[in-house]
Structures are given as structure tokens and as C-alpha cells.
C-alpha positions as CSV (number, residue, x, y, z in Angstrom):
1,M,214.5,205.6,110.2
2,A,216.0,208.7,109.2
3,E,219.7,209.2,109.1
4,R,222.1,212.0,108.9
5,T,226.2,212.0,108.6
6,V,227.5,214.9,110.6
7,T,231.1,216.0,111.2
8,V,232.1,216.7,114.9
9,E,233.4,220.4,115.4
10,S,234.2,220.5,119.2
11,A,237.9,220.8,119.4
12,H,238.3,217.8,121.7
13,G,235.5,215.7,120.1
14,L,232.8,214.1,122.2
15,H,234.5,214.1,125.6
16,A,232.6,214.3,128.7
17,R,230.8,217.6,128.4
18,P,229.8,217.5,124.9
19,A,229.0,214.0,125.0
20,S,226.6,214.7,128.1
21,L,224.8,217.3,126.2
22,F,224.4,215.0,123.0
23,A,223.2,212.2,125.2
24,Q,220.8,214.3,127.2
25,A,219.3,215.6,123.9
26,A,219.0,212.1,122.6
27,A,217.4,210.8,125.7
28,K,214.3,213.4,125.0
29,A,213.5,211.7,121.6
30,S,210.3,210.3,120.9
31,S,211.9,207.2,119.5
32,A,215.5,205.6,119.8
33,V,218.4,207.3,118.6
34,T,221.6,205.7,117.6
35,V,225.0,206.9,116.5
36,T,227.5,205.2,114.5
37,K,231.1,205.7,113.9
38,G,232.8,203.2,111.7
39,E,231.4,199.8,112.3
40,K,230.4,200.5,116.0
41,Q,226.9,201.6,116.6
42,V,225.5,202.6,120.1
43,N,222.5,204.0,122.1
44,A,222.9,207.9,121.7
45,A,221.1,208.4,125.0
46,S,223.8,206.7,126.9
47,I,226.8,209.1,127.8
48,L,229.2,206.0,128.4
49,S,228.2,204.5,125.1
50,V,228.7,207.7,123.1
51,I,232.2,208.2,124.9
52,S,233.2,204.9,124.2
53,L,233.3,205.6,120.4
54,G,236.1,207.8,120.8
55,V,234.9,210.5,118.5
56,N,237.6,213.3,117.6
57,K,237.2,216.8,116.1
58,G,236.6,216.2,112.2
59,D,235.2,212.7,112.6
60,S,232.2,211.9,110.8
61,I,229.5,210.1,112.6
62,T,225.9,209.0,111.8
63,I,223.0,209.7,113.8
64,A,219.5,207.9,113.2
65,S,216.1,208.1,114.6
66,D,212.6,208.4,113.7
67,D,212.3,211.8,115.5
68,E,213.5,214.4,112.8
69,S,213.3,217.2,115.4
70,V,215.7,215.5,117.6
71,L,218.1,214.8,114.7
72,D,218.1,218.6,114.0
73,E,219.1,219.3,117.5
74,L,221.7,216.8,117.6
75,E,223.0,217.9,114.3
76,Q,223.3,221.3,115.5
77,L,225.0,220.2,119.0
78,L,227.7,218.4,116.7
79,A,228.2,221.4,114.5
80,T,229.1,223.5,117.5
81,D,232.6,224.1,119.3
82,H,231.7,223.4,122.7
83,D,235.4,223.7,123.7
84,A,235.7,227.4,122.4
């Protein structure tokens, strides 16, 4: 399983709108996608699970999946400020 550590750039972190975009992209993956912050790992396709991580701007999170193309898309989403 491939992993990437990414810094979240949205001004307000992964709140409802960016978390929804993130979860929708993860749900399209050909294999399971997880997201980890600290010691907590959740299913990236679940918006409530993603929000429960409490990810803020500047936090580093790790995304993991066997689907490299979805990791590329998720990395791009996390590097974009959706609150601008």
C-alpha cells in the first residue's frame, strides 16, 4: 500500500466542504483509502470519519491506498485552499 504525507492548505482545514470533496474522491478509488492524523486512522471515503480527525490548516496527514491515481487526486485536493 502506497502512502503519502501531505500538508493541508485549506484555510479552515478539512471542514464540511473540503472534507466532502476529499471523501467523494476517495470513494472513487479502486481500493480502500485511509487517512491518518496522529494515532487515529479512518476510512477516507467517510465524510464523518474525515471530519472527526479535526484536521486544521498546516496539519500533516497521511493518505494510503493501492490506487496511485486517487492518491494523486487527493494530494492535489489537500494542497488546494478551498476556502479562498
